[in-house]
C-alpha positions as CSV (number, residue, x, y, z in Angstrom):
1,M,27.4,97.9,-10.9
2,S,24.3,96.2,-12.3
3,D,22.9,98.1,-15.2
4,D,19.4,97.0,-14.2
5,A,19.8,98.2,-10.7
6,H,21.3,101.5,-11.9
7,G,18.4,102.0,-14.3
8,L,15.8,101.2,-11.7
9,V,17.2,103.8,-9.3
10,E,17.6,106.4,-12.0
11,A,13.9,105.9,-13.1
12,A,12.7,106.0,-9.5
13,A,14.6,109.3,-8.9
14,A,13.2,110.8,-12.0
15,T,9.6,109.8,-11.1
16,A,10.0,111.1,-7.5
17,G,11.6,114.3,-8.9
18,R,8.4,115.1,-10.8
19,A,6.5,115.1,-7.6
20,T,8.7,117.5,-5.7
21,T,6.8,120.7,-6.6
22,A,3.5,119.3,-5.5
23,M,5.0,118.1,-2.2
24,A,6.7,121.4,-1.5
25,R,3.3,123.2,-2.0
26,A,1.3,120.8,0.0
27,S,-1.0,122.3,2.6
28,E,-1.0,121.3,6.2
29,D,-4.5,119.8,5.7
30,Q,-3.1,117.7,2.9
31,I,-0.2,116.5,4.9
32,A,-2.4,115.6,7.9
33,R,-4.9,113.9,5.7
34,A,-2.2,111.8,4.0
35,L,-0.7,110.6,7.3
36,G,-4.2,109.9,8.7
37,V,-5.1,107.7,5.8
38,I,-1.8,105.9,5.9
39,A,-2.4,105.1,9.6
40,A,-5.9,103.9,8.8
41,R,-4.8,101.7,6.0
42,L,-2.2,100.0,8.1
43,N,-5.3,98.6,9.9
44,S,-7.6,98.1,6.9
45,E,-4.9,96.4,4.8
46,A,-3.4,94.4,7.6
47,A,-4.4,91.0,6.2
48,S,-2.6,91.7,2.9
49,L,0.4,93.2,4.6
50,L,0.8,90.2,6.8
51,V,0.5,87.8,3.8
52,A,3.4,89.6,2.1
53,N,5.4,89.6,5.3
54,K,4.8,85.9,5.9
55,E,6.3,85.2,2.5
56,D,9.4,87.3,3.4
57,L,9.7,85.4,6.7
58,A,9.5,82.1,5.0
59,D,12.3,82.9,2.6
60,A,14.4,84.3,5.4
61,Q,14.3,81.2,7.6
62,G,17.7,79.7,7.9
63,V,19.2,82.7,6.2
64,L,18.8,85.5,8.7
65,S,19.7,85.4,12.4
66,T,17.1,85.3,15.1
67,G,17.5,89.0,15.8
68,S,17.1,89.9,12.1
69,L,14.1,87.7,11.8
70,D,12.6,89.5,14.8
71,R,13.1,92.8,13.1
72,L,11.6,91.5,9.8
73,R,8.4,90.2,11.4
74,L,5.1,92.0,11.3
75,D,2.0,91.1,13.3
76,D,-1.3,92.8,14.2
77,V,0.3,94.3,17.4
78,R,3.3,95.7,15.5
79,L,1.1,97.1,12.7
80,A,-1.1,98.8,15.4
81,G,2.1,100.3,17.0
82,I,3.3,101.6,13.6
83,A,-0.1,103.2,13.0
84,R,-0.1,104.9,16.4
85,Q,3.3,106.4,15.6
86,V,2.0,107.7,12.2
87,R,-1.0,109.3,13.9
88,A,1.2,110.9,16.5
89,L,3.4,112.2,13.7
90,A,0.4,113.7,12.0
91,G,-0.4,115.6,15.2
92,L,3.0,117.1,15.6
93,P,3.6,120.8,14.7
94,P,4.6,121.4,11.1
95,L,8.0,122.8,10.1
96,E,7.4,126.5,9.9
97,R,8.4,127.8,6.6
98,V,9.7,131.0,8.1
99,V,12.1,130.5,11.0
100,G,12.9,134.2,11.7
101,R,12.6,137.7,10.3
102,R,14.5,140.9,10.9
103,V,15.3,144.2,9.3
104,L,18.9,145.0,8.7
105,D,20.3,148.5,9.4
106,N,20.3,149.3,5.7
107,G,16.5,148.5,5.4
108,L,16.9,145.0,3.9
109,V,14.3,142.6,5.2
110,L,15.9,139.2,6.0
111,E,13.9,136.0,6.4
112,E,15.4,132.7,7.4
113,R,13.3,130.0,5.7
114,R,13.1,126.2,5.6
115,I,12.7,124.6,2.2
116,P,12.4,120.9,1.3
117,V,15.5,119.1,0.1
118,G,13.5,117.7,-2.9
119,V,14.3,114.0,-3.3
120,I,15.9,112.1,-0.4
121,G,17.2,108.6,-0.8
122,A,17.2,106.0,2.0
123,N,19.1,102.7,2.1
124,Y,18.1,100.6,5.1
125,E,18.0,97.1,6.6
126,A,15.2,94.6,6.2
127,R,12.8,96.1,8.6
128,P,9.3,96.8,7.3
129,N,8.5,99.4,10.0
130,V,11.4,101.5,8.7
131,T,9.7,101.7,5.3
132,V,6.8,103.5,7.0
133,D,9.0,105.6,9.2
134,F,10.9,107.0,6.2
135,A,7.9,107.4,4.0
136,T,5.9,109.3,6.6
137,Q,8.7,111.6,7.6
138,L,9.4,112.5,4.0
139,V,5.7,113.3,3.6
140,K,5.7,115.4,6.9
141,S,8.7,117.4,5.7
142,R,7.3,117.8,2.2
143,N,10.0,115.8,0.5
144,A,9.8,113.1,-2.1
145,G,11.9,110.0,-1.7
146,V,13.5,106.9,-3.2
147,L,13.6,104.0,-0.7
148,R,15.8,100.9,-1.0
149,T,15.4,98.2,1.7
150,G,17.2,94.9,2.3
151,G,16.0,92.2,-0.1
152,A,14.6,90.1,2.7
153,S,11.8,92.6,3.3
154,L,11.1,93.6,-0.3
155,R,7.6,92.0,-0.5
156,S,6.6,93.7,2.8
157,A,7.9,97.0,1.6
158,E,6.1,96.7,-1.8
159,A,2.9,96.0,0.0
160,L,3.3,98.9,2.4
161,V,4.1,101.4,-0.4
162,D,1.4,100.1,-2.8
163,L,-1.4,99.5,-0.3
164,V,-0.7,102.1,2.3
165,V,1.6,105.0,1.5
166,G,0.6,105.6,-2.2
167,P,-3.1,105.5,-1.6
168,G,-2.7,107.7,1.5
169,L,-1.0,110.4,-0.7
170,A,-3.6,110.0,-3.4
171,D,-6.5,110.4,-1.0
172,A,-5.0,113.7,0.1
173,G,-4.6,115.0,-3.4
174,L,-0.9,114.5,-3.4
175,P,1.1,112.5,-6.0
176,P,1.4,108.9,-4.9
177,E,4.6,108.6,-6.9
178,A,6.4,110.9,-4.5
179,I,7.5,107.9,-2.5
180,Q,9.4,105.4,-4.8
181,L,10.6,102.0,-3.9
182,V,13.6,100.4,-5.6
183,R,12.0,97.0,-6.5
184,T,15.0,94.8,-6.7
185,P,16.9,92.8,-4.1
186,A,20.2,93.4,-5.9
187,R,22.8,94.9,-3.6
188,E,24.1,97.0,-6.5
189,A,21.0,99.2,-6.0
190,A,22.5,100.6,-2.8
191,E,25.5,101.8,-4.8
192,A,23.3,103.2,-7.5
193,L,21.3,105.2,-4.9
194,V,24.4,107.2,-4.0
195,S,25.3,107.9,-7.7
196,F,22.9,110.7,-8.7
197,P,23.9,114.0,-6.9
198,K,21.5,116.1,-8.9
199,A,18.5,113.8,-8.7
200,I,19.1,112.4,-5.2
201,P,21.3,115.0,-3.4
202,L,20.9,113.5,0.1
203,V,20.8,109.8,1.0
204,I,20.2,108.5,4.5
205,I,22.1,105.3,5.1
206,R,21.4,102.7,7.7
207,G,22.8,99.2,8.4
208,S,26.0,97.5,9.4
209,G,29.0,99.6,10.0
210,A,31.2,98.3,7.2
211,T,28.5,98.5,4.5
212,T,27.4,102.0,5.6
213,A,30.9,103.3,5.7
214,R,31.6,102.0,2.2
215,L,28.4,103.6,0.8
216,A,29.3,106.9,2.5
217,R,32.7,106.8,0.9
218,L,31.2,106.1,-2.5
219,A,28.7,108.9,-2.0
220,A,31.4,111.4,-1.1
221,D,33.3,110.5,-4.2
222,R,30.2,111.0,-6.3
223,G,29.1,114.3,-4.7
224,V,26.1,112.9,-2.8
225,R,25.6,114.1,0.8
226,T,24.8,111.4,3.4
227,L,23.3,111.1,6.9
228,A,24.9,107.8,8.0
229,H,23.4,105.7,10.8
230,A,25.8,102.8,11.1
231,E,27.5,102.0,14.4
232,G,25.6,101.5,17.6
233,G,25.9,99.7,20.9
234,G,24.9,101.0,24.3
235,V,27.3,101.3,27.2
236,L,26.2,100.8,30.8
237,Y,28.7,101.8,33.6
238,V,27.9,100.4,37.0
239,E,29.6,102.8,39.4
240,R,30.7,101.9,43.0
241,E,27.8,103.8,44.5
242,A,25.2,102.0,42.3
243,D,22.2,100.2,43.8
244,S,22.9,96.6,42.7
245,S,19.3,95.7,42.2
246,M,18.8,98.7,40.0
247,A,21.9,97.9,38.0
248,L,20.8,94.3,37.4
249,N,17.3,95.5,36.4
250,L,18.8,97.9,33.9
251,I,21.1,95.2,32.5
252,E,18.0,93.1,31.9
253,T,15.8,95.8,30.4
254,S,18.6,96.9,28.1
255,L,18.7,93.4,26.5
256,D,15.0,93.1,25.7
257,R,15.8,93.1,22.0
258,L,19.2,92.0,20.7
259,G,19.0,93.2,17.1
260,V,18.7,96.9,17.8
261,C,21.5,99.5,18.0
262,N,20.7,100.9,21.4
263,R,20.8,97.6,23.3
264,L,23.4,96.9,26.0
265,N,26.6,96.1,24.2
266,L,29.4,97.0,26.7
267,L,29.0,96.7,30.4
268,L,31.6,98.5,32.5
269,V,31.9,97.7,36.2
270,D,33.9,99.9,38.6
271,E,37.1,98.4,39.9
272,A,35.9,98.9,43.5
273,I,33.0,96.5,43.0
274,W,34.4,94.2,40.3
275,E,34.9,91.2,42.5
276,S,31.7,91.5,44.4
277,F,29.3,92.5,41.6
278,L,30.6,90.4,38.7
279,P,29.1,87.1,40.0
280,Q,25.7,88.7,40.1
281,V,26.2,90.0,36.6
282,L,27.1,86.6,35.2
283,T,24.2,85.0,37.0
284,R,21.7,87.5,35.5
285,L,23.2,87.2,32.0
286,A,23.1,83.4,32.1
287,T,19.4,83.6,33.2
288,L,18.7,85.8,30.1
289,G,20.7,83.4,27.8
290,I,23.4,86.0,27.2
291,R,27.1,85.2,27.0
292,A,29.5,87.4,28.8
293,S,32.7,88.3,27.0
294,L,35.2,88.8,29.8
295,P,38.8,90.1,30.0
296,P,41.2,89.6,28.4
297,H,39.1,90.2,25.2
298,D,40.0,88.8,21.8
299,H,38.1,91.6,20.1
300,P,37.9,95.4,20.3
301,V,36.1,96.3,23.6
302,G,33.5,98.3,21.7
303,Y,32.7,95.5,19.2
304,E,29.0,95.7,18.3
305,W,27.4,92.4,18.9
306,A,24.1,93.3,17.2
307,N,25.9,93.3,13.9
308,D,27.2,89.8,14.5
309,P,24.3,87.5,13.8
310,E,26.1,84.4,15.1
311,H,27.1,86.0,18.4
312,D,24.4,88.7,19.0
313,A,23.5,87.2,22.3
314,T,26.7,88.5,23.8
315,V,27.7,91.4,26.1
316,T,31.2,92.6,26.6
317,V,32.0,93.0,30.3
318,A,35.0,95.1,31.3
319,R,36.4,96.9,34.4
320,T,37.1,100.6,34.7
321,D,38.2,103.0,37.4
322,G,35.9,106.0,37.9
323,P,33.4,108.0,35.9
324,E,35.9,109.9,33.8
325,A,37.7,106.8,32.8
326,A,34.4,105.1,32.0
327,A,33.2,108.1,29.9
328,R,36.5,108.2,28.1
329,L,36.3,104.5,27.2
330,A,32.7,104.9,26.0
331,S,33.6,107.9,23.9
332,E,36.8,106.6,22.4
333,E,36.3,102.8,22.0
334,T,32.6,102.7,20.9
335,S,30.5,104.4,18.3
336,G,29.4,107.1,20.7
337,L,25.8,106.2,20.3
338,A,24.8,106.2,24.0
339,A,26.2,105.5,27.5
340,A,24.5,105.3,30.9
341,I,25.8,105.4,34.4
342,V,24.1,103.7,37.4
343,T,24.9,105.5,40.6
344,Q,23.3,107.0,43.6
345,G,25.7,109.9,43.5
346,A,24.4,113.0,41.6
347,A,27.8,114.6,41.5
348,T,29.3,111.4,40.2
349,A,26.6,111.1,37.5
350,G,27.4,114.7,36.5
351,R,31.1,114.0,36.1
352,F,30.3,111.1,33.8
353,I,27.8,113.0,31.7
354,D,30.1,116.0,31.4
355,A,33.0,113.8,30.3
356,Y,31.0,111.7,27.8
357,R,31.2,113.0,24.2
358,G,28.6,110.7,22.7
359,T,25.1,111.3,21.4
360,G,22.9,110.2,24.4
361,A,23.9,110.2,28.0
362,F,21.7,108.5,30.7
363,W,21.7,108.4,34.5
364,N,19.9,105.4,36.1
365,A,18.1,104.8,32.8
366,S,18.6,102.4,29.9
367,T,20.2,103.4,26.6
368,R,17.2,101.7,25.0
369,W,15.5,105.0,25.5
370,L,17.6,106.6,22.8
371,D,14.9,106.5,20.2
372,G,13.3,109.2,18.2
373,F,9.7,108.4,19.0
374,E,10.4,108.0,22.7
375,L,12.4,111.2,23.1
376,T,10.9,113.5,20.5
377,A,7.5,111.9,19.8
378,A,8.5,111.6,16.1
379,P,9.6,108.4,14.3
380,E,13.2,108.5,13.4
381,T,15.1,107.8,10.2
382,G,17.9,106.5,12.4
383,I,20.4,107.8,14.9
384,N,23.3,110.0,13.7
385,V,26.5,109.8,15.7
386,D,28.6,112.1,13.5
387,R,30.8,114.3,15.7
388,V,30.2,117.4,13.5
389,P,27.6,120.2,13.5
390,G,24.2,119.2,12.1
391,P,21.6,116.6,12.9
392,R,22.9,114.4,15.7
393,G,21.0,111.8,17.7
394,P,17.6,110.7,16.5
395,V,17.0,112.3,13.0
396,T,13.3,113.1,12.4
397,Y,11.3,115.2,10.0
398,R,12.5,118.3,11.8
399,D,16.0,117.7,10.3
400,L,15.0,117.1,6.7
401,Y,15.1,120.5,5.3
402,L,17.5,123.1,3.8
403,R,18.1,126.6,5.2
404,Q,17.4,129.5,2.9
405,Y,17.9,133.2,3.3
406,A,15.3,135.4,1.6
407,V,16.1,139.1,1.3
408,T,13.8,141.9,0.2
409,G,15.0,145.4,-0.6
410,D,13.7,148.6,-2.1
411,G,16.4,149.0,-4.7
412,T,18.4,151.6,-2.8
413,Q,20.7,149.4,-0.7
414,H,24.2,148.9,-1.9
415,R,27.5,147.6,-0.3
């Protein structure tokens, strides 16, 4: 591990740590004020932000795939969209500090409380909007943070932190150093981020499956907890009772962006309509410039094309027999991010949804809707597909807290 990267992360964690008390004590007015100023500065500082982003884009030409370049790019429309999400976040209810209160039989008063984690780390791909998503959700949940983005978007991230996030916190009377950015493109910084269990006890990891899995293993070895957002890939099952026009439309709308995790990745066609519907599928995919990977496949059926820059304009097409078989395939052979069924039969849709074990289940709707802002009105840190209790699906500010039990007695209670 690079000593320089390790030292930068350690210093950022220490600086963010000094801001945790002020963040934990922030009033609702301060939080709302900070988010409001951040939203406003995304507009007022747009020219400077776009200059930094243009430099990132210039360096990334010929290095990143088309999909990755699209995710890296900022423009006035995208900045305005990010600002709208921040304003919407500001207007959402705060996390109530006291969740519940009851008196035990022995007279003890028990309160279940939410308390901030403290410093939360984030390692994510080269997407400038994610810098704002993370920063604002940490602010909303009264946490401090250490952010590490892909090197391709470092200039953009620096501009966003220095010109937008920091000044927004300062304007609200909160410490601008609460949100730290690791200012190096060195990949060793990602490993360093999961190396300080006391200073950064929780790290949210996004990115390609292999990289995220490796960082999660390192974190576990070092005593750091993680929320990993790695594998994706939406599944669409066209059932024998599907309206063919609706199915083709959902195929198209599920491929509006190729570099996102909830895009159409695996298209399942029912055996009963395979011969008749497949030609329509191939025609529509060809119109969209998408290659169909047909049986027999020379790759795992759930292979995620969004993580393959050279082949991201690909959809795997496979046949299956019935809703239970389709749900089982989607559950066992893919990440379990999201799966949809197209059918006119309500009972059939119910069988599919009941059998699917993944995070998001859809009926006559695109898996592209599995998004924190669209479903919960809050920007997401990512989508967690862990099959264990805890935050699952889009993770938002509502999930970034610790549960605490506060007990008050009168000195007479004993066990």
